[in-house]
MIDOTI-141666 format. One record per residue (C-alpha): chain; x, y, z; residue in one letter. Coordinates in Angstrom, 2 decimals, padded with zeros to 5 digits. Layout:
BEGIN
chain:A, X:X, Y:Y, Z:Z, resn:a .
...
end
This chain:
BEGIN
chain:A, X:-000.06, Y:-000.12, Z:000.18, resn:x .
chain:A, X:001.31, Y:003.28, Z:-000.86, resn:x .
chain:A, X:000.97, Y:006.69, Z:000.54, resn:x .
chain:A, X:-002.53, Y:007.25, Z:-000.95, resn:x .
chain:A, X:-003.92, Y:003.74, Z:000.24, resn:x .
chain:A, X:-003.28, Y:002.02, Z:-003.08, resn:x .
chain:A, X:-002.18, Y:-001.53, Z:-002.92, resn:x .
chain:A, X:000.69, Y:-002.58, Z:-005.29, resn:x .
chain:A, X:002.87, Y:-006.04, Z:-005.85, resn:x .
chain:A, X:006.50, Y:-005.79, Z:-004.06, resn:x .
chain:A, X:007.96, Y:-005.76, Z:-007.60, resn:x .
chain:A, X:005.27, Y:-003.72, Z:-009.33, resn:x .
chain:A, X:006.55, Y:-000.30, Z:-010.61, resn:x .
chain:A, X:004.80, Y:002.82, Z:-009.61, resn:x .
chain:A, X:004.76, Y:005.89, Z:-011.75, resn:x .
chain:A, X:005.17, Y:009.20, Z:-010.27, resn:x .
chain:A, X:003.92, Y:012.26, Z:-012.05, resn:x .
chain:A, X:002.77, Y:015.93, Z:-010.87, resn:x .
chain:A, X:-000.18, Y:014.60, Z:-009.28, resn:x .
chain:A, X:000.97, Y:011.55, Z:-007.90, resn:x .
chain:A, X:004.02, Y:011.71, Z:-005.68, resn:x .
chain:A, X:005.37, Y:008.30, Z:-004.25, resn:x .
chain:A, X:008.29, Y:007.59, Z:-002.12, resn:x .
chain:A, X:009.96, Y:004.58, Z:-003.89, resn:x .
chain:A, X:012.27, Y:003.91, Z:-000.95, resn:x .
chain:A, X:012.50, Y:001.26, Z:001.83, resn:x .
chain:A, X:011.80, Y:002.89, Z:005.47, resn:x .
chain:A, X:013.06, Y:001.72, Z:008.78, resn:x .
chain:A, X:010.11, Y:002.09, Z:011.00, resn:x .
chain:A, X:011.29, Y:001.16, Z:014.32, resn:x .
chain:A, X:014.42, Y:-000.12, Z:016.47, resn:x .
chain:A, X:012.64, Y:-002.06, Z:019.23, resn:x .
chain:A, X:014.77, Y:-002.81, Z:022.14, resn:x .
chain:A, X:014.64, Y:-006.83, Z:022.89, resn:x .
chain:A, X:017.62, Y:-007.40, Z:025.41, resn:x .
chain:A, X:021.19, Y:-008.21, Z:024.99, resn:x .
chain:A, X:022.88, Y:-009.84, Z:022.16, resn:x .
chain:A, X:019.72, Y:-010.64, Z:020.11, resn:x .
chain:A, X:020.29, Y:-013.47, Z:017.35, resn:x .
chain:A, X:017.87, Y:-015.52, Z:015.70, resn:x .
chain:A, X:014.17, Y:-014.82, Z:014.90, resn:x .
chain:A, X:011.00, Y:-016.72, Z:014.52, resn:x .
chain:A, X:007.69, Y:-015.31, Z:013.65, resn:x .
chain:A, X:004.11, Y:-016.52, Z:014.46, resn:x .
chain:A, X:001.87, Y:-014.90, Z:011.91, resn:x .
chain:A, X:-001.44, Y:-015.87, Z:014.04, resn:x .
chain:A, X:-000.61, Y:-014.32, Z:017.39, resn:x .
chain:A, X:001.42, Y:-011.25, Z:015.47, resn:x .
chain:A, X:004.42, Y:-011.95, Z:017.39, resn:x .
chain:A, X:008.08, Y:-012.30, Z:016.83, resn:x .
chain:A, X:010.54, Y:-014.30, Z:019.02, resn:x .
chain:A, X:014.06, Y:-013.26, Z:019.67, resn:x .
chain:A, X:016.64, Y:-015.16, Z:021.26, resn:x .
chain:A, X:018.69, Y:-012.76, Z:023.26, resn:x .
chain:A, X:022.10, Y:-014.89, Z:023.79, resn:x .
chain:A, X:023.72, Y:-012.71, Z:026.31, resn:x .
chain:A, X:020.62, Y:-012.29, Z:028.49, resn:x .
chain:A, X:020.01, Y:-016.21, Z:028.47, resn:x .
chain:A, X:016.30, Y:-015.62, Z:027.53, resn:x .
chain:A, X:013.89, Y:-015.40, Z:024.73, resn:x .
chain:A, X:011.72, Y:-011.87, Z:024.35, resn:x .
chain:A, X:008.17, Y:-012.03, Z:022.47, resn:x .
chain:A, X:007.40, Y:-008.94, Z:020.70, resn:x .
chain:A, X:004.18, Y:-007.62, Z:019.63, resn:x .
chain:A, X:004.58, Y:-006.89, Z:016.27, resn:x .
chain:A, X:001.60, Y:-004.56, Z:015.87, resn:x .
chain:A, X:002.18, Y:-002.30, Z:018.95, resn:x .
chain:A, X:006.06, Y:-002.93, Z:018.77, resn:x .
chain:A, X:006.03, Y:-003.77, Z:022.69, resn:x .
chain:A, X:007.48, Y:-006.67, Z:024.72, resn:x .
chain:A, X:004.76, Y:-009.17, Z:025.37, resn:x .
chain:A, X:006.77, Y:-011.39, Z:027.65, resn:x .
chain:A, X:010.49, Y:-012.68, Z:028.24, resn:x .
chain:A, X:011.31, Y:-016.16, Z:029.40, resn:x .
chain:A, X:014.86, Y:-017.48, Z:030.94, resn:x .
chain:A, X:016.18, Y:-020.51, Z:028.99, resn:x .
chain:A, X:019.62, Y:-022.06, Z:028.98, resn:x .
chain:A, X:023.12, Y:-020.19, Z:028.65, resn:x .
chain:A, X:023.51, Y:-018.24, Z:025.34, resn:x .
chain:A, X:020.59, Y:-019.22, Z:023.25, resn:x .
chain:A, X:021.57, Y:-018.40, Z:019.73, resn:x .
chain:A, X:019.13, Y:-019.96, Z:017.29, resn:x .
chain:A, X:015.10, Y:-020.29, Z:017.77, resn:x .
chain:A, X:012.29, Y:-022.14, Z:015.83, resn:x .
chain:A, X:008.55, Y:-021.96, Z:016.11, resn:x .
chain:A, X:006.52, Y:-025.17, Z:015.75, resn:x .
chain:A, X:002.97, Y:-024.10, Z:014.67, resn:x .
chain:A, X:001.35, Y:-027.48, Z:015.45, resn:x .
chain:A, X:002.18, Y:-027.40, Z:018.94, resn:x .
chain:A, X:002.52, Y:-023.72, Z:019.44, resn:x .
chain:A, X:006.24, Y:-024.55, Z:020.88, resn:x .
chain:A, X:009.44, Y:-022.77, Z:020.69, resn:x .
chain:A, X:013.10, Y:-024.57, Z:020.79, resn:x .
chain:A, X:016.14, Y:-022.56, Z:021.55, resn:x .
chain:A, X:019.46, Y:-024.16, Z:021.15, resn:x .
chain:A, X:021.43, Y:-022.83, Z:023.97, resn:x .
chain:A, X:025.21, Y:-023.33, Z:023.14, resn:x .
chain:A, X:026.96, Y:-023.00, Z:026.57, resn:x .
chain:A, X:024.37, Y:-025.15, Z:028.49, resn:x .
chain:A, X:024.57, Y:-027.90, Z:025.52, resn:x .
chain:A, X:020.83, Y:-027.96, Z:025.94, resn:x .
chain:A, X:017.38, Y:-027.29, Z:023.94, resn:x .
chain:A, X:014.87, Y:-025.41, Z:026.01, resn:x .
chain:A, X:011.21, Y:-025.73, Z:024.88, resn:x .
chain:A, X:008.66, Y:-022.94, Z:025.60, resn:x .
chain:A, X:004.98, Y:-022.39, Z:025.27, resn:x .
chain:A, X:004.74, Y:-019.69, Z:022.49, resn:x .
chain:A, X:001.87, Y:-018.13, Z:024.10, resn:x .
chain:A, X:002.79, Y:-017.56, Z:027.80, resn:x .
chain:A, X:006.90, Y:-018.15, Z:027.72, resn:x .
chain:A, X:006.07, Y:-021.09, Z:030.13, resn:x .
chain:A, X:009.24, Y:-023.55, Z:030.02, resn:x .
chain:A, X:007.82, Y:-027.13, Z:028.96, resn:x .
chain:A, X:010.99, Y:-029.06, Z:028.76, resn:x .
chain:A, X:015.02, Y:-028.51, Z:028.72, resn:x .
chain:A, X:016.81, Y:-031.43, Z:026.73, resn:x .
chain:A, X:020.63, Y:-032.26, Z:026.62, resn:x .
chain:A, X:021.99, Y:-032.35, Z:023.11, resn:x .
chain:A, X:025.66, Y:-032.43, Z:021.86, resn:x .
chain:A, X:028.76, Y:-030.03, Z:022.61, resn:x .
chain:A, X:027.77, Y:-026.36, Z:022.04, resn:x .
chain:A, X:024.70, Y:-026.39, Z:019.87, resn:x .
chain:A, X:024.77, Y:-023.15, Z:017.67, resn:x .
chain:A, X:022.30, Y:-023.99, Z:014.95, resn:x .
chain:A, X:018.81, Y:-025.23, Z:014.43, resn:x .
chain:A, X:016.70, Y:-027.07, Z:011.81, resn:x .
chain:A, X:012.96, Y:-027.85, Z:011.83, resn:x .
chain:A, X:011.40, Y:-030.63, Z:009.74, resn:x .
chain:A, X:007.69, Y:-029.90, Z:010.59, resn:x .
chain:A, X:006.36, Y:-032.51, Z:008.15, resn:x .
chain:A, X:008.60, Y:-035.22, Z:010.01, resn:x .
chain:A, X:007.98, Y:-033.83, Z:013.43, resn:x .
chain:A, X:011.65, Y:-033.38, Z:014.00, resn:x .
chain:A, X:014.02, Y:-030.43, Z:015.44, resn:x .
chain:A, X:017.81, Y:-030.68, Z:014.72, resn:x .
chain:A, X:020.86, Y:-029.03, Z:016.37, resn:x .
chain:A, X:023.99, Y:-028.25, Z:015.02, resn:x .
chain:A, X:026.66, Y:-029.18, Z:017.45, resn:x .
chain:A, X:029.58, Y:-027.03, Z:016.71, resn:x .
chain:A, X:032.09, Y:-028.45, Z:019.29, resn:x .
chain:A, X:030.48, Y:-032.04, Z:018.84, resn:x .
chain:A, X:030.81, Y:-032.29, Z:015.06, resn:x .
chain:A, X:027.23, Y:-033.77, Z:015.22, resn:x .
chain:A, X:023.88, Y:-033.05, Z:014.57, resn:x .
chain:A, X:021.25, Y:-034.07, Z:017.24, resn:x .
chain:A, X:017.81, Y:-034.97, Z:016.22, resn:x .
chain:A, X:014.70, Y:-034.24, Z:018.83, resn:x .
chain:A, X:011.04, Y:-035.47, Z:018.27, resn:x .
chain:A, X:009.11, Y:-032.49, Z:018.15, resn:x .
chain:A, X:006.10, Y:-033.99, Z:019.76, resn:x .
chain:A, X:007.73, Y:-036.33, Z:022.44, resn:x .
chain:A, X:010.13, Y:-033.95, Z:023.30, resn:x .
chain:A, X:012.94, Y:-036.62, Z:023.51, resn:x .
chain:A, X:016.42, Y:-037.21, Z:021.68, resn:x .
chain:A, X:016.17, Y:-039.81, Z:019.19, resn:x .
chain:A, X:019.42, Y:-040.03, Z:017.48, resn:x .
chain:A, X:022.72, Y:-038.29, Z:016.02, resn:x .
chain:A, X:024.17, Y:-037.43, Z:012.58, resn:x .
chain:A, X:027.85, Y:-037.25, Z:012.10, resn:x .
chain:A, X:028.77, Y:-033.72, Z:010.79, resn:x .
chain:A, X:032.09, Y:-031.98, Z:010.80, resn:x .
chain:A, X:033.72, Y:-029.67, Z:013.33, resn:x .
chain:A, X:031.66, Y:-026.20, Z:013.44, resn:x .
chain:A, X:028.22, Y:-027.75, Z:012.83, resn:x .
chain:A, X:025.70, Y:-024.97, Z:013.04, resn:x .
chain:A, X:022.73, Y:-023.71, Z:010.91, resn:x .
chain:A, X:020.41, Y:-026.18, Z:009.32, resn:x .
chain:A, X:018.18, Y:-025.77, Z:006.36, resn:x .
chain:A, X:015.48, Y:-028.42, Z:005.86, resn:x .
chain:A, X:013.94, Y:-029.17, Z:002.41, resn:x .
chain:A, X:010.55, Y:-030.27, Z:003.39, resn:x .
chain:A, X:009.77, Y:-032.02, Z:000.15, resn:x .
chain:A, X:012.78, Y:-034.13, Z:-000.22, resn:x .
chain:A, X:013.56, Y:-034.77, Z:003.35, resn:x .
chain:A, X:016.99, Y:-033.60, Z:002.99, resn:x .
chain:A, X:018.64, Y:-031.29, Z:005.31, resn:x .
chain:A, X:021.79, Y:-029.10, Z:005.03, resn:x .
chain:A, X:024.11, Y:-028.35, Z:007.96, resn:x .
chain:A, X:026.89, Y:-025.94, Z:007.49, resn:x .
chain:A, X:030.17, Y:-026.70, Z:009.30, resn:x .
chain:A, X:031.72, Y:-023.41, Z:010.20, resn:x .
chain:A, X:035.41, Y:-024.55, Z:010.75, resn:x .
chain:A, X:035.38, Y:-027.24, Z:008.04, resn:x .
chain:A, X:034.22, Y:-024.99, Z:005.56, resn:x .
chain:A, X:031.41, Y:-027.56, Z:004.09, resn:x .
chain:A, X:027.75, Y:-028.75, Z:004.32, resn:x .
chain:A, X:026.59, Y:-031.81, Z:005.55, resn:x .
chain:A, X:023.85, Y:-033.21, Z:003.74, resn:x .
chain:A, X:021.76, Y:-035.81, Z:005.63, resn:x .
chain:A, X:018.34, Y:-037.58, Z:005.36, resn:x .
chain:A, X:015.70, Y:-036.16, Z:008.02, resn:x .
chain:A, X:014.04, Y:-039.33, Z:008.40, resn:x .
chain:A, X:016.51, Y:-042.06, Z:008.40, resn:x .
chain:A, X:019.33, Y:-039.61, Z:009.96, resn:x .
chain:A, X:021.69, Y:-041.14, Z:007.46, resn:x .
chain:A, X:024.71, Y:-038.49, Z:006.05, resn:x .
chain:A, X:024.14, Y:-038.40, Z:002.44, resn:x .
chain:A, X:026.91, Y:-036.15, Z:001.02, resn:x .
chain:A, X:029.54, Y:-033.26, Z:001.89, resn:x .
chain:A, X:029.70, Y:-030.21, Z:000.04, resn:x .
chain:A, X:032.80, Y:-028.05, Z:000.23, resn:x .
chain:A, X:032.23, Y:-024.37, Z:000.41, resn:x .
chain:A, X:033.96, Y:-021.14, Z:001.41, resn:x .
chain:A, X:035.78, Y:-020.24, Z:004.88, resn:x .
chain:A, X:033.37, Y:-019.55, Z:007.90, resn:x .
chain:A, X:030.01, Y:-020.91, Z:006.57, resn:x .
chain:A, X:027.40, Y:-019.45, Z:008.98, resn:x .
chain:A, X:024.15, Y:-019.74, Z:007.43, resn:x .
chain:A, X:022.45, Y:-022.09, Z:004.81, resn:x .
chain:A, X:019.26, Y:-021.02, Z:003.21, resn:x .
chain:A, X:016.71, Y:-022.74, Z:000.62, resn:x .
chain:A, X:015.00, Y:-020.55, Z:-002.10, resn:x .
chain:A, X:011.29, Y:-021.73, Z:-002.00, resn:x .
chain:A, X:011.18, Y:-023.97, Z:-005.08, resn:x .
chain:A, X:013.74, Y:-026.50, Z:-004.12, resn:x .
chain:A, X:016.28, Y:-025.76, Z:-006.50, resn:x .
chain:A, X:018.83, Y:-023.63, Z:-004.99, resn:x .
chain:A, X:020.63, Y:-023.53, Z:-001.87, resn:x .
chain:A, X:022.49, Y:-020.33, Z:-000.61, resn:x .
chain:A, X:025.45, Y:-020.46, Z:002.04, resn:x .
chain:A, X:026.77, Y:-017.38, Z:003.71, resn:x .
chain:A, X:030.47, Y:-017.40, Z:003.42, resn:x .
chain:A, X:031.35, Y:-015.11, Z:006.45, resn:x .
chain:A, X:035.24, Y:-014.64, Z:006.06, resn:x .
chain:A, X:035.57, Y:-013.67, Z:002.29, resn:x .
chain:A, X:032.30, Y:-011.73, Z:002.22, resn:x .
chain:A, X:030.48, Y:-013.93, Z:-000.34, resn:x .
chain:A, X:027.25, Y:-016.12, Z:-001.04, resn:x .
chain:A, X:027.85, Y:-019.63, Z:-002.35, resn:x .
chain:A, X:024.93, Y:-020.59, Z:-004.63, resn:x .
chain:A, X:024.28, Y:-024.46, Z:-004.55, resn:x .
chain:A, X:022.60, Y:-026.66, Z:-007.03, resn:x .
chain:A, X:020.47, Y:-028.94, Z:-005.24, resn:x .
chain:A, X:020.22, Y:-031.67, Z:-007.84, resn:x .
chain:A, X:024.09, Y:-032.46, Z:-007.84, resn:x .
chain:A, X:025.57, Y:-030.43, Z:-004.89, resn:x .
chain:A, X:027.36, Y:-028.26, Z:-007.23, resn:x .
chain:A, X:028.43, Y:-024.72, Z:-006.27, resn:x .
chain:A, X:027.50, Y:-023.00, Z:-009.61, resn:x .
chain:A, X:028.75, Y:-019.53, Z:-008.60, resn:x .
chain:A, X:029.63, Y:-017.02, Z:-005.86, resn:x .
chain:A, X:027.98, Y:-013.39, Z:-005.09, resn:x .
chain:A, X:029.45, Y:-010.69, Z:-003.25, resn:x .
chain:A, X:028.14, Y:-009.59, Z:000.19, resn:x .
chain:A, X:029.34, Y:-006.93, Z:002.27, resn:x .
chain:A, X:031.40, Y:-007.50, Z:005.65, resn:x .
chain:A, X:030.91, Y:-010.89, Z:007.31, resn:x .
chain:A, X:027.54, Y:-012.16, Z:006.15, resn:x .
chain:A, X:026.03, Y:-014.37, Z:008.91, resn:x .
chain:A, X:022.28, Y:-014.57, Z:008.40, resn:x .
chain:A, X:020.18, Y:-015.21, Z:005.53, resn:x .
chain:A, X:016.35, Y:-015.14, Z:004.64, resn:x .
chain:A, X:014.56, Y:-015.84, Z:001.67, resn:x .
chain:A, X:011.44, Y:-014.39, Z:000.82, resn:x .
chain:A, X:008.30, Y:-016.61, Z:000.36, resn:x .
chain:A, X:007.83, Y:-015.93, Z:-003.16, resn:x .
chain:A, X:011.63, Y:-016.65, Z:-003.99, resn:x .
chain:A, X:012.24, Y:-013.25, Z:-005.37, resn:x .
chain:A, X:014.48, Y:-011.96, Z:-002.71, resn:x .
chain:A, X:017.24, Y:-012.99, Z:-000.39, resn:x .
chain:A, X:018.17, Y:-010.94, Z:002.50, resn:x .
chain:A, X:021.69, Y:-010.94, Z:003.86, resn:x .
chain:A, X:022.71, Y:-009.91, Z:007.34, resn:x .
chain:A, X:026.16, Y:-008.20, Z:007.13, resn:x .
chain:A, X:027.33, Y:-008.34, Z:010.65, resn:x .
chain:A, X:030.50, Y:-006.34, Z:010.09, resn:x .
chain:A, X:028.95, Y:-003.80, Z:008.27, resn:x .
chain:A, X:025.59, Y:-003.03, Z:010.26, resn:x .
chain:A, X:023.42, Y:-003.80, Z:006.79, resn:x .
chain:A, X:021.22, Y:-005.82, Z:005.25, resn:x .
chain:A, X:021.47, Y:-006.38, Z:001.48, resn:x .
chain:A, X:018.58, Y:-007.28, Z:-000.55, resn:x .
chain:A, X:019.87, Y:-009.65, Z:-003.31, resn:x .
chain:A, X:018.05, Y:-011.16, Z:-006.07, resn:x .
chain:A, X:017.55, Y:-014.90, Z:-005.34, resn:x .
chain:A, X:017.78, Y:-016.23, Z:-008.91, resn:x .
chain:A, X:021.27, Y:-014.54, Z:-009.36, resn:x .
chain:A, X:022.40, Y:-013.97, Z:-005.79, resn:x .
chain:A, X:023.56, Y:-010.35, Z:-007.03, resn:x .
chain:A, X:022.87, Y:-007.55, Z:-004.40, resn:x .
chain:A, X:020.42, Y:-004.91, Z:-005.38, resn:x .
chain:A, X:020.51, Y:-002.55, Z:-002.58, resn:x .
chain:A, X:021.31, Y:-002.27, Z:000.96, resn:x .
chain:A, X:019.49, Y:-000.97, Z:004.01, resn:x .
chain:A, X:021.37, Y:000.41, Z:007.37, resn:x .
chain:A, X:020.01, Y:-001.34, Z:010.40, resn:x .
chain:A, X:021.74, Y:-001.59, Z:013.95, resn:x .
chain:A, X:025.19, Y:-002.71, Z:014.93, resn:x .
chain:A, X:025.93, Y:-006.50, Z:014.48, resn:x .
chain:A, X:023.00, Y:-007.75, Z:012.45, resn:x .
chain:A, X:022.98, Y:-011.50, Z:012.76, resn:x .
chain:A, X:019.42, Y:-012.69, Z:011.60, resn:x .
chain:A, X:016.32, Y:-011.62, Z:009.81, resn:x .
chain:A, X:012.94, Y:-012.81, Z:008.68, resn:x .
chain:A, X:009.79, Y:-011.39, Z:006.83, resn:x .
chain:A, X:006.76, Y:-010.88, Z:008.42, resn:x .
chain:A, X:004.49, Y:-012.78, Z:006.58, resn:x .
chain:A, X:001.34, Y:-010.54, Z:007.04, resn:x .
chain:A, X:002.65, Y:-007.26, Z:006.32, resn:x .
chain:A, X:005.88, Y:-008.00, Z:004.34, resn:x .
chain:A, X:008.04, Y:-005.90, Z:006.56, resn:x .
chain:A, X:011.67, Y:-007.28, Z:007.43, resn:x .
chain:A, X:012.51, Y:-008.00, Z:010.92, resn:x .
chain:A, X:016.34, Y:-007.61, Z:011.73, resn:x .
chain:A, X:018.04, Y:-008.75, Z:014.90, resn:x .
chain:A, X:020.96, Y:-006.70, Z:015.97, resn:x .
chain:A, X:023.41, Y:-008.44, Z:018.50, resn:x .
chain:A, X:025.45, Y:-005.18, Z:019.00, resn:x .
chain:A, X:022.32, Y:-002.89, Z:019.62, resn:x .
chain:A, X:020.18, Y:-004.99, Z:021.31, resn:x .
chain:A, X:017.09, Y:-004.14, Z:019.10, resn:x .
chain:A, X:014.81, Y:-005.49, Z:016.57, resn:x .
chain:A, X:014.93, Y:-003.33, Z:013.37, resn:x .
chain:A, X:011.47, Y:-003.22, Z:011.29, resn:x .
chain:A, X:012.02, Y:-002.27, Z:007.72, resn:x .
chain:A, X:009.03, Y:-001.61, Z:005.60, resn:x .
chain:A, X:009.09, Y:-002.40, Z:001.79, resn:x .
chain:A, X:012.60, Y:-003.80, Z:002.03, resn:x .
chain:A, X:012.77, Y:-004.74, Z:-001.70, resn:x .
chain:A, X:012.99, Y:-001.08, Z:-002.59, resn:x .
chain:A, X:016.36, Y:000.67, Z:-002.61, resn:x .
chain:A, X:017.11, Y:003.47, Z:-000.59, resn:x .
chain:A, X:017.74, Y:006.92, Z:-001.92, resn:x .
chain:A, X:021.55, Y:007.00, Z:-001.72, resn:x .
chain:A, X:023.02, Y:003.45, Z:-002.16, resn:x .
chain:A, X:026.22, Y:002.78, Z:-000.28, resn:x .
chain:A, X:029.59, Y:001.83, Z:-002.00, resn:x .
chain:A, X:031.10, Y:-001.49, Z:-001.48, resn:x .
chain:A, X:033.98, Y:-001.83, Z:000.60, resn:x .
chain:A, X:036.98, Y:-002.48, Z:-001.49, resn:x .
chain:A, X:038.07, Y:-005.25, Z:000.56, resn:x .
chain:A, X:034.76, Y:-007.28, Z:-000.02, resn:x .
chain:A, X:035.03, Y:-010.57, Z:-001.53, resn:x .
chain:A, X:038.79, Y:-010.87, Z:-001.24, resn:x .
chain:A, X:040.76, Y:-013.52, Z:000.67, resn:x .
chain:A, X:042.33, Y:-012.32, Z:003.97, resn:x .
chain:A, X:045.93, Y:-011.40, Z:003.59, resn:x .
chain:A, X:048.47, Y:-013.73, Z:005.09, resn:x .
chain:A, X:049.62, Y:-012.80, Z:008.70, resn:x .
chain:A, X:050.46, Y:-014.31, Z:012.00, resn:x .
chain:A, X:049.76, Y:-012.69, Z:015.81, resn:x .
chain:A, X:050.52, Y:-014.17, Z:019.12, resn:x .
chain:A, X:047.74, Y:-015.44, Z:020.92, resn:x .
chain:A, X:047.54, Y:-013.78, Z:024.48, resn:x .
chain:A, X:046.54, Y:-016.92, Z:026.18, resn:x .
chain:A, X:049.95, Y:-018.68, Z:026.16, resn:x .
chain:A, X:051.76, Y:-016.50, Z:023.63, resn:x .
chain:A, X:051.61, Y:-018.98, Z:020.67, resn:x .
chain:A, X:052.15, Y:-017.53, Z:016.89, resn:x .
chain:A, X:048.54, Y:-018.17, Z:015.39, resn:x .
chain:A, X:048.40, Y:-018.38, Z:011.60, resn:x .
chain:A, X:046.01, Y:-016.47, Z:009.03, resn:x .
chain:A, X:043.58, Y:-019.57, Z:009.05, resn:x .
chain:A, X:043.57, Y:-020.25, Z:012.68, resn:x .
chain:A, X:042.49, Y:-016.60, Z:013.21, resn:x .
chain:A, X:040.03, Y:-017.15, Z:010.44, resn:x .
chain:A, X:038.78, Y:-020.02, Z:011.87, resn:x .
chain:A, X:038.92, Y:-018.91, Z:015.53, resn:x .
chain:A, X:039.24, Y:-022.77, Z:016.33, resn:x .
chain:A, X:039.96, Y:-021.78, Z:020.13, resn:x .
chain:A, X:036.85, Y:-019.34, Z:020.20, resn:x .
chain:A, X:033.93, Y:-021.07, Z:019.20, resn:x .
chain:A, X:031.55, Y:-018.28, Z:020.21, resn:x .
chain:A, X:033.12, Y:-015.87, Z:017.59, resn:x .
chain:A, X:030.33, Y:-014.61, Z:015.79, resn:x .
chain:A, X:027.82, Y:-014.73, Z:018.98, resn:x .
chain:A, X:030.02, Y:-012.60, Z:020.93, resn:x .
chain:A, X:030.56, Y:-009.93, Z:018.04, resn:x .
end
């Protein structure tokens, strides 16, 4: 809807004339304080709420999307990073990295329903709503833990690689894709049998995997070189790469398959990319350290969690460019230069790759 009350499709151009002046730019509507270190976001369209995992508060904050106020806050385990919402049961699942647990909450009240022990340092979640399973990417354990979403019990594990984290689930095929941050790879597994199926090499520091609706393309955010790998699902081949801004760590594909939103943690921006090509179309300045984003299915507005600002940014019309586009940083898309620095704990000289992978600081992106 434009300023005159007329409805338009997201990709529909609107002519501006002397009698009709329309602002064809996105708008940042609000920065809602939610808590310390907000990371992943889940949305319940029915209740008009967003749920934000606040990693430094060890809590989940429920935000009323219409009033932009806090509906409730609930304590979970230590350092919740990802969160998923299960509509059939109206439950929330958080992976609590430093507690090695998954906490289950009632989405309406925030009441704790269960807390399950999983693998070491669970920093990612996946959700197969059709097969009634929730998966954790166990970063330090190099495993994937499977949980029955109805019975709330651990039902098995899948071998992955060091740095297992974000998991994207293809409901149609029953396949899931887990990024391994420290191993520069993606583990493919069957969500029903829990069998590993494939390993896909990707770039350094993969942080998030996101399927584009339609079931043909998977994007992986390669945080260290500042790129997005586009993977063809039928053969697991990386077809090409697109340049993002500094430290892309979060991805969200719009339901219509047209736009891919990229959270550039090191730049305080979100890029709107053409999901068909991966190319960036424009950028939105949000808060500090954006880590995750999701589109509100009711309004089409983009919700962005800013770990460094402690806020949830609400962006209207995020597919439209800003008035003054920002120039890309000259180092974006390039490999890190070779260097070595002493580790303050023990004095060992660490190489470029060790600093890049941060093998001795697993909590790198959560603590940015």
